[in-house]
Structure formats: structure tokens, C-alpha cells
C-alpha positions in Angstrom: 10.5 6.3 -26.3 7.9 4.8 -24.5 8.7 1.3 -23.0 7.6 -0.5 -20.1 11.3 -0.3 -19.1 10.8 3.3 -19.1 7.7 3.2 -17.2 9.0 0.5 -14.5 12.0 3.2 -13.7 10.0 6.5 -13.4 7.8 4.6 -11.5 10.6 2.9 -9.0 12.2 6.4 -9.3 9.2 8.3 -8.0 8.0 5.6 -5.7 8.8 3.2 -3.3 7.6 0.0 -4.8 8.2 -3.5 -3.5 7.2 -5.0 -7.3 6.0 -3.1 -10.8 5.0 -5.0 -13.6 4.1 -3.2 -17.1 3.9 -4.2 -20.4 1.7 -2.6 -23.1 1.5 -2.3 -27.1 3.8 1.4 -27.5 -0.3 3.4 -27.1 -1.9 1.4 -24.2 0.0 0.4 -21.2 -1.3 -2.0 -18.0 0.9 -1.8 -14.6 0.6 -3.5 -11.5 2.6 -2.2 -8.7 2.5 -2.9 -5.1 3.6 -0.5 -2.1 3.7 0.1 1.4 3.1 3.6 0.4 -0.8 2.5 -0.6 -1.4 1.7 2.8 -4.8 3.4 3.8 -5.4 5.0 0.6 -8.3 4.5 -1.6 -8.0 3.4 -5.3 -7.7 6.9 -6.5 -5.3 8.0 -4.0 -3.1 5.5 -5.0 -3.5 5.8 -8.4 -2.3 9.7 -7.7 0.7 9.0 -6.0 1.6 6.7 -9.0 1.0 9.6 -11.2 3.0 11.7 -9.3 6.2 9.4 -9.6 5.7 9.4 -13.3 5.0 13.2 -13.6 5.0 15.2 -16.7 5.5 11.6 -18.4 1.3 11.2 -18.0 0.3 14.5 -19.7 3.6 14.2 -22.6 4.2 10.7 -23.5 2.4 8.0 -22.1 -2.2 8.3 -23.0 -3.6 5.7 -21.7 -2.3 3.5 -18.4 -4.5 0.7 -16.8 -3.2 0.2 -13.6 -3.6 -2.5 -10.6 -2.6 -0.9 -7.2 -1.9 -3.1 -4.2 0.0 -3.3 -0.7 2.3 -5.8 0.1 -0.1 -8.2 1.9 -2.6 -7.5 -1.0 0.3 -9.3 -2.5 0.6 -11.8 -4.8 -3.2 -12.1 -6.0 -4.7 -14.8 -5.6 -7.5 -16.5 -8.0 
């Protein structure tokens, strides 16, 4: 079963993160992910790192994931 916590744990298992938040309704998910690994990478490359961390879950269980990827110096987001 897909839960926010299970998605968070998959991301943390595959990517060194400073902060991860996941929310959703069981079908559509949103994530805020802060990682030093994103430094120097464009948004597509950053998202690819997250997809890699989630592996087969992206094809088999998680069908819609919207994400905000940030480096530690971009977090917290200031209004």
C-alpha cells in the first residue's frame, strides 16, 4: 500500500536528503525534497535522482508525483 511515509522512506533509502515531506490522497502525491545531491543539477536532473530512488515504485505504484526539489541553501522556502 502506498502511503506518504512509504514514499518518504523510499526516497530516503535511495537519496541522501536533509528534508523530505510527502502528502497526497492515495492517487496524487506531492513531495518537497531537500538534498545536497541536487546542487549544480537542473530540475530535470534533480527529478531523475528522485525517480531513481523510487525505482520500480514509480511505474508500479506511484502514478502521479509532483515534487519541489531544493538544495539545502534554498530551504526553507521564503515567501
